[in-house]
N, C-alpha and C positions, 0 to 999 in steps of 0.2 A: 188514886189511881189503879184499875180496875184489870189492866192490861197491858204488861211490860214492855211491849210496840206501841202503847197508845203514848201520842206527844212528843214523839220523837227529835230531837233538835235537827235543823235543816245547815247548819255552820257545824260542818265536820274537819274542819282546822285544826280546833284542840278537840284533845277528850272534853267530855262530859259527866259530869259527877254526881246523882242525888241519891239523898238518904232515904231507903224505904221502910227503914226499921233501924232503931237508936236506941241502945239500951245503955246501963253501965257497965253490958257485960258481954254483948254482940251488937255489931252494926251490919245491917245488910243495904248495898247500894247497887243501884245500875249504872253503869259505865256504858256511856255511848263514845265508840270509839272508828277511826277509819282509818288504819296502817300505821297510827301510833305505834313507837317503843321506845322502849329505855335505851339508852346511850350506850354504843359499842363497850366501852370502856369500863369495867369495873362492875359489880354486883348492886341489882337494886335492894337494898338494905332496910326492914324496918322492924319497927317493935311488934306491931300486933302480926300476929296469926292471920294465916288469907285463905280462902278456899273458893277456888274461882268456878263458875260454871259460863259456859260459852254456850248462848244460846242461840248463836247465827253466826255463820262466817267460821272462820279457824283461829288458831293462835298455836304460839312456842313455847314450852318451858322449860328452858335447863337446868339442872340443878348441877351443882358440885358434888 
């Protein structure tokens, strides 16, 4: 994929995840979503560290 905006999914009922680069130490993925959000109850917690870059649109991240 030469363009991160190329071949975008047309079905946006669910988020779409695509690995762009994956190794034993790092994973870079493209996530295409349209209004999805974490459940209102509890925190979303994961074992991996995460860095997020929003290329189009908006996002809200709340930290305790």
